[in-house]
C-alpha positions as CSV (number, residue, x, y, z in Angstrom):
1,M,49.2,1.4,30.7
2,V,46.1,3.4,30.9
3,R,44.9,3.8,34.7
4,V,41.2,2.9,34.9
5,S,39.1,5.1,37.3
6,P,37.6,3.2,40.3
7,I,34.0,2.8,40.6
8,H,32.7,4.0,43.8
9,T,29.6,2.9,45.7
10,V,28.2,5.8,47.8
11,R,25.3,6.8,49.9
12,R,23.4,9.9,48.4
13,P,20.0,11.4,49.9
14,D,17.9,9.4,47.4
15,G,19.7,5.9,48.1
16,W,22.8,4.1,47.2
17,T,24.7,4.6,43.9
18,N,27.7,3.8,41.8
19,E,29.8,6.6,40.5
20,C,33.0,7.0,38.6
21,D,35.1,9.9,37.4
22,T,34.7,9.0,33.8
23,W,31.0,9.0,34.0
24,P,30.3,12.9,33.8
25,R,27.2,13.5,35.8
26,A,26.0,9.8,35.4
27,R,25.0,7.7,38.4
28,D,23.9,4.1,38.7
29,P,21.3,4.5,41.6
30,H,19.9,1.5,43.5
31,S,17.2,0.9,46.3
32,T,19.4,-1.1,48.7
33,R,23.2,-0.9,49.6
34,D,23.4,-4.6,48.7
35,E,22.1,-4.1,45.2
36,A,24.5,-1.2,44.6
37,V,27.4,-3.1,45.8
38,R,26.8,-6.1,43.6
39,A,26.3,-4.0,40.5
40,G,29.4,-1.8,41.4
41,R,31.5,-4.9,41.8
42,E,30.3,-6.1,38.5
43,R,30.8,-3.0,36.7
44,A,34.4,-2.7,38.2
45,R,35.0,-6.3,37.0
46,Q,33.8,-5.5,33.5
47,A,36.0,-2.3,33.3
48,A,39.0,-3.9,34.9
49,A,38.7,-1.1,37.6
50,D,38.9,-1.2,41.5
51,H,35.8,-1.0,43.5
52,V,35.6,1.2,46.4
53,L,32.8,0.8,49.0
54,H,31.9,3.9,51.1
55,A,30.0,3.7,54.4
56,A,27.1,5.9,54.8
57,D,29.3,8.6,56.5
58,G,31.5,8.6,53.3
59,T,34.5,7.0,54.8
60,V,36.1,4.1,52.8
61,E,34.8,0.9,54.1
62,D,36.3,-1.4,51.6
63,R,38.6,-1.3,48.5
64,A,38.5,-4.3,46.1
65,P,41.3,-4.1,43.6
66,S,40.7,-5.6,40.3
67,E,42.9,-8.4,39.2
68,R,43.2,-6.8,35.8
69,A,43.6,-3.2,36.8
70,P,47.1,-1.7,36.7
71,R,48.7,-0.8,40.0
72,S,49.7,2.6,40.5
73,A,52.9,3.4,42.5
74,E,51.2,6.5,43.8
75,P,49.6,6.4,47.3
76,I,45.8,7.0,47.3
77,D,44.8,10.0,49.0
78,V,41.6,8.6,50.9
79,A,40.8,12.1,52.3
80,L,40.2,13.4,48.7
81,I,38.1,10.6,47.9
82,V,35.9,11.1,51.1
83,R,35.6,14.7,50.4
84,R,34.5,14.2,46.6
85,T,31.9,11.6,47.6
86,S,30.4,13.2,50.7
87,P,27.0,14.6,50.3
């Protein structure tokens, strides 16, 4: 099974955005956190991917696994995610 990259909702200097490893240089910007979270969850649902919500400081606040996303036996390195998404 192919592993699907998670959708990350993160805070950037210009607002909240959704990002994914498979979207090179692409972002999905939103005016508010709530808008970004709703859009990120919907994109994750459509892609059968996990949705990871980051707090404004970059820490992982919530991780919503997709019901259809394949589970990995590998543990997730949260510190790596935080470093990648920190401004």
